[in-house]
N, C-alpha and C positions, 0 to 999 in steps of 0.2 A: 820791800822789793827793791830790784837793786835800781841804781841812779845812773847804769849805764845800759840804754834800752837793749843795745847788742848781746848785753852781758844776758841781761833778762831774757831776747827773744832763742838766744840759745838755752837757756835753761828750761822756758818753757815748749822749745821743741824737741828736746832731747824726751821733754816726758812724754809730748804725742809722741814721737816714735815710738817709745814704749809701750804706749798703751791704746790707741786709736787700731782698731782691726783692720781699716781699709785707706790706703792713700794718705797716710799724716799728712804728708808734703801739698796735699791739695789744695788752694787758694784759690776764691773768686778775684778776678783780675775787671776791674772796669775802667772803660777807655771812653773815648768820646769824639765825634769826627768835627773837624773843622767848624760847621753850624754847632755842636753842643751836643747834638743826639747822644746819648748816654748807650753803650752795652755793656753787658755780661757775661764771663764766662768762668768754666773753672778752667785753671790751669795747673802743673806740676813747677814746684819749689826745686830747682835746681844747684842752688847756690847761695851762700847768703855770710854776710860779714858786716865789716863797718862800709863799706866801700858800697854795698846795694844785697837786692835781691836778684836773682839772675832764675831768668825761664828762654824756653826755647821754643819754638815756632819756625814757621814756614813765614817765610818775610813777605811773598805775595796772598796774606788770607786778611782778612776784613780785619782784625784785629794790630794786621803790618800795616795798611792803608792810613786805619783812625790814628794809630802812633805816629806816623809819617807825616798827618795833618799837624794832630794835635799831643805832642809827646809826654805828655804827664799822665799818671796812671792813680789807681787805689788800687788795693788788695786788700783780701779777706782771709784769715784763716779763722774757721769757727773748729773746733775741738768738742763735740758738746758731751763726749764721758767726762772729761776734763771740767767740762762747766766755766770754759775759755773763750773768747775770740781775740785775736790782736788785729788793728786796721793799722793800714798803713800807708801813705800819699808823698807823691817824689816825682818829679822829671826821673823821663825812662832817656836812656843812651844804648845802645847798639855793645855788644860786649864784641870784641878782638874776634880776629879769623881764627887765631891760634885756641885762644879759649874754646869757639865754635867748634874748631876742627877736634878739638881733645874731649869736649862733652861728646861729639856725635861719634867717636871713634867708640865709647864706652857703650854707644849703645847696642841689645838684638841687632842682630843682622836683621829679622823680619822689618824689625822696625827702620832700621835705614833704608831699608828698601822701600818700605810704603813712607817714607821723606819722600822719594823719587817717584813713587805713583800716585800720590795724589796731589792734587792741584784743591788743596785746603780751599773751604767758602764756597769754591763754584757750582756750580748748577750740576746735578749728574744724572741720566738721563736710567738709569738703572743699576744697582749692583754692581750685576757681571761684569759690567764693563772696566768698572773698578777693579776688579778680580783679573778682568783680564790683562789690564796693565801693570800690576802688580807683577803675575807670572811672563809677562813681556823683561821688566824692569829685573826678576831674579835669573833670568834666561842671562842677559846681556851681562850680569855681573857674575857669575855663575865660575869659580874658581879661582876670584880674586877677591881684592879688600874693597868695598862700596866706600867711594868719597863723598865725602859734605857737598849737597848739593848747591849752587852756587846762592840759590835762594831761601836757603834755611841757617836759621841761627839763634842767635841771641839776645835777648834785652836785657836790662841792670834796669830797676828802680832804682832811687837816690833816693832816702827817705829823708822828709823835708816835717813829716811827722809821724810819730808812731806812739798809737792808744792803745793799750793793754785794759782789759776787760776782764772781771772777776764776777762772777752768779754769785751774787748772795742771797740769807734765804728771806720771803716776803719782796723781794725784786730789790733791795735795799744793797745794789751791788755797788762793785769798787772798779772805777773807770781811774788811769793816773797817763799821763799824757804827756809826752814829751816832745822838744818843738824846736829845730835846729836856729843855732845862732853862729854870727859870727866867730863867736868864742866856744862855742859848743852846741852843748843838749840844756834849755831849762826844763823843767820838771814841773807840771803842776797835777793836780785833781780835779775832776767835772762831778758834780751829779751825775746819779744814775736817771 
């Protein structure tokens, strides 16, 4: 394995993109509120590199509220067909408005409209209410560009720890862990 966690991530991610049948960029995002109550859900990775791992969401959602109270998170990629997983932990920050605008502009129009129509994580009386709001937003922006809603944008997890797990026969797995230091990354191994 590489001694550079970002190069290793890029290699594994490229293999997953080529072989996973659905949402190879899906990752579990774990957050906790100010009292330490955990919550986990699946989100999609939309950018990665030495500066961190980026996802986008409604900044009024439950996950956003938890990140506002406790700006640390954990990510988990699990690619069953490759028999691999990657765990990432670190502090979370907002991505710039320019970066959020650029990504939002790349989304399908219906996804853009959905970001305006949804009060993510809030109670919904019935599906028809959401569908009506979607049609209202669609009419509002008919014939023009759909701007990024002010309550929608990206988050970046800047890793302090990255663990690569490789499945081996008889549960004799291989685990390699990278921990950020002031001078770079320390690499070690863990018992399976």
